[in-house]
N, C-alpha and C positions, 0 to 999 in steps of 0.2 A: 550250132553257134550262129547268131545273127547280130546284125547291127541295126539300130534304130536311130535315125537321124533326127534330132530335135532342132528344127530351123526357127530361129528367133532373131531374124533381122530386124533392126529398129530404125525408124526415122523419127528423130526427137527434136523438137524445137525448144530450145532453152533459152530463148530470147527473153530479155526483160528490159525495163526502162530504169534509168538513173535520174531522179529528180534533183536538181541542184537549186536551192533557193533558201529562204529565210523563214524561220518558224513554220514548219511544215507539217506540225502535228494534226491540224485540221484537215489538211490535204490528204494525210494518210486515212483519216476516218472517212472522209468523202470517198476516196477510192475503194475502201472496203464496201461501203454501202453501194457503190457502183459495180461491184462484182469482181474486184481484184483477185479474190481467192474463192470465187464461186459462192456457194451457199453456206460456207463454214461461218459459224458463229461462236466458236470457242477458241480463245486466244491465250497462249502461254507467253506472258511478257518476261523475257530473260534479260537480266541486267546486272550491274555490279553495285557494290555498297556506296559508291560515290555518286553514280549517274542515277540511282534510284530516286533520290530526293530532288535532283535537279530536273530530271526529264521523264523518267519512267513512270512516276507516280501520276503525272498529268496525263500520260497517254493511257494509262490504266483507267483513271477516272473517266476519261472520254470514252472509252470503249464501253464502260459500265453505263454511262448516261444514254448511250445509244441502244441499250438493251442487249449487248453482247454479253457473254459469259467470258470473264477474264481473270487470270491470277497473276501475281507477281512472283517470279522465282529469282532470288538474289544470291549472288556469292560475293565473297570478299574481292575487293579490287586488286588487280595487278597480275603480272605475267606469271607469277609463281602459282597462281590459282588455275592456270590454263592446263589442267590435268585430267587423266582419266578418272580420278577419284571426284573431282568437281563434276565432271559429265555423269557419272553414276549417281551422285546426290541429286542432282537436278532431275534426272530421269525417275528416280525413286519418288521424289516429290511430286512430279507430274502424275505418275501413276497412282499415288495415294489420293490425289485431287480428282481421280477419274477421267484423266485425259487419255484418249484412245486415237484411232486413226482420223477421226472427224475434227481435228484441230489444226491450228496454224501457230507457228511460233513468230514471234516478233522480237528481234534481237535490238536492244536499245543501249548503245554504248560505243566504245572503241573497238579497235582491233581484236583484242582478247575476247571481248563479248560476242563479236560477229563470228569470229572464228569457232568459238566453242559452242555457240548457239546453232550455228550451221551444221556442225558435226552432230549434235543432238538430233536436229531435223532430218538428217541423212539416214539415221539409224532408228529413230523413235517410230515404232509401229511399222518398221521396214521403210520408212520414209514419209515425212509430212511436209507440206509447204512452209517456207519461211519468208520473212521479210526482214531486210536490214534497215534500221534508222541510226546512221552513223553520226556520232556526236563529237568526233575529233578530227583534226587535221590529218593525223596519221592514217586513221581509218578511211578517210577520204581518198587519201592517195594510194593506200596499200590494200584495203580490203573491200573496195567498192565495186571492183571488176574482177572476174576470174573464177569465183566460186570455190577456191581453195579453202577448206576447212581442216582443222587439225588440233591436236594438243601436244603438249610437250611431255617428255619423260627425262628422268635423270641422265639417260644416255644420249639423247638427241632431242632437238627441236623440231616440231611440225612433221614428224616422220609417221605419226599414227593419225590418219585422217581420211577424207575423200573429197572429190570433186562433187560439189553440191551447188546448184545455181538457184538463187532466190527468185521470188515472184517480182520483187521490186527493191530498189535501193532508194533511199532518201538521205541526201547530203544536206543536212541543216546547218548552214554556215553561221547562223545566229548562235549555235551552241559553242562555237570557237570562242566566243567573247568570255565564256566562263571558264575556260581552260586555264591553268597556271601557266606562267610564261615558260617555264621549263618544258611543259608539254607541247606549247606551240612551236618552240624551237625544235624539239625532238621529231615533231611532225614534218619539219622542212626537209629532212634528211632524204626521205623517200622521194619527195618532190624534185630535189637536186639529182637524185639518182635517175629520175626519169628524163631530165633534161640532158644528163651526161650520156645516156645510152641511145637517145633518139631525136633530139631537137637542139641544135645550137642556138636558134632564135629564141627559144624557151630559156635556155641557160642565160642568155644575155638579158632577157626580161627580168629573171630572178636577181641577177647582179644590180640591175638599175632600180629594182623596187623592193629590195629586201626590207628596208625600214618600214615601208607600209604595210607589208605582209606580216611582220612581226608584231605590228599594231593592230593587226586584223582589220585592215581597210577593206571595206565591203567590196568595192569593184575590184580590187586586186585579188582578193581571196576568191571571188566567183571566177575569175579569169584562170587562176592556177587549178581550181577544182575541175574546171572544164578541160584544161590541157592534160591533167593527170589521167583523167578518164579516157581521153583520146589516146594517149600513148599506150595505156594498158590494153585498151580495145584493140588497137591495131596488132598487138602481139597475141592476146588471147584468142581473137577471131581466127587466127592462122595456126594456133596451136593450144587448143583448150586444155589438153591433158599432159602438157609439158613434156613432150617427146623430143623437142629440138629447140626451136625459137624461143619458147617461153623461158628457157633457162636464162636469157639475157636479163629477166627481171631480178635475177640473183645477183646482180652486179653489186659488188661490196658486201654481199652476205656471207660468203665462205669465212672471212675473218671476222665480220660483224656478228654474226650469230654466235660464234664461238666466244668472242669477248663478252657478249651479253650473258651467256651461261656461266662462263668462268668468274664473272664479276658477282655471280649470285644475284643477278638482276639489280644490282645497284645502279647499273647503267641502264637507262631507257633503251628501248629498241632503236629508236633513231639515232641516240647518241653513239650506240654501238655500230650502227651501219655507217655512220659518219667516218668513224675511225677505220672501218672496213673499206670505205671508198678511197680513204688516203693510201691504205696498204695497196689497193688495186691500181691506182694511178702510178704509184711508185713502181709497181710490177710492170705496168704497161709502158712506162718510160724505159725501165730496164731492158725490156724485151724489143724496144724500138717502135712501139705502136703509138707513143706520144711523145712530143718534144717537151723541152723544159718548160716553156712558156704555158703549154697546155696544162701540164701536170700542176704547175704553180697556181694557174687561174682557177682550177677546181679546188685546190686546197684553200685558196683565198676566198672563194664563195662560201664554203663551209664555215670558215672564220667569220665571214661577214654575218652568217646566220647565227653566230655565237654557238656553233656546235664543236664539240672536241675534235682535235686532229691528232692526237697522241695517245698511246696507251697508257693508262694511269699506272703508277709505279706499284700499286698493290696487286697488279695482275701477275701472276706467275707465268712468264713467258714460255717455259718448257709445257706446262700444263696446257697453255693456249695452243701450242703447235699439236699436242696430242689431240686436242678437242676438234681440230680441223678435220679430223677423219670422220667425225660424225655427220659432216655435211652430206646433204642428199645427192649432191653431184659426184661424189666419190664413186669411182668404177674400178672393179678389180683392185681394190686397196690403194688406188693412186688418187691423190688430190687433183682436183680439176677447178680452174677458174674461168669465169667470164671476164674478158679483157677489153677495155675501151679502145676504140679507134679514134684518137683525137678527141674531139668534144662534139657530142651529138651522134655518134656511131659506135658500134662494137664490132669486133673481129669475128668474121665467119671463117673458121679454119679450113673447113671443106663444106660442100653443100649440106646445109641443114645442120651443121655442128658448130655451136657457139661457145663451146667451153673446152679447154685445152688441159692436158695433163702438165702439172708443175712439180718438179722435184721438191721434196721436203727440205732440202738444204737451201733451195732458193727461197721458199716461203719463210723458213727460219731466219734467213738473212735480213729480209724485209721486216719482219717482226722485231727482231733484236735491234734494228736501226730506228724503231719507232718509240 
């Protein structure tokens, strides 16, 4: 009997640039011509049924005009489509078009598109490069940094996926102008979350400039795009694989993701997260980590952003409590929450531990009170 050791130590540089600007399609094409993805000349443009006509068709045309081979792969818009079935359909369509390992995926759209396309890229041909061209405020805040890609299942959200870093991310703020107002408002939830967990000064900026932001003011939107990237970068740089610190980015998501699912996605992601943040600040107040003024200030900012701050009447509270157990922070069958410490910080319960077990009875009490 013998043992053969397979030594496969890796040193990997997954660094990439995030370009923040306006009307960045030509910049994308120029970057490809300058070797962003080496000598690859075959591009799968993955998008949804809404973004196709707005932006993906144009990027596809620009690729073809430069002599690249490119095809559009389009799925129906909406969180309900972020599934293994949709992933399979895209993969089969790419195989039918002759895509192999010598290709690059370009994701054009919001967070659903970038999540799904990044997951496809991570497994297609055992891994091909991909680029994110983000077209929503929510994607700019939530999907631009970190490389988390996943799909949803009936039992849980974002638990089937992998960490996969893009070659580059483009945050085209000009695209926010075509977003429905509800989508702009929804996108503000992740931005407010970042301020709550990491930067009181940013929180105050949002409070003072919310009207400008909701009107997609150029200067204000560019500033929040940069701040969102900074907050996520500072966390992801220290904990890429979500082994500890990165859990803070789930602030408000334990309840938020559960509500989103139980609502059958009638609530947009940001709307659900907003309600989740309210539940979290009420819990933080109950546990003594926030005072009443801080709790009320967070709720007031969400209201200023025109986000919901109460659980809709049609949500079954008991079903919601049960759904909390599908959260990825659950350990040994126990609910765990990230808790705010005042405004601009989170509680570190012990070195490297940023989520704490909460009894179901306590979570139920908060939920029933909303």
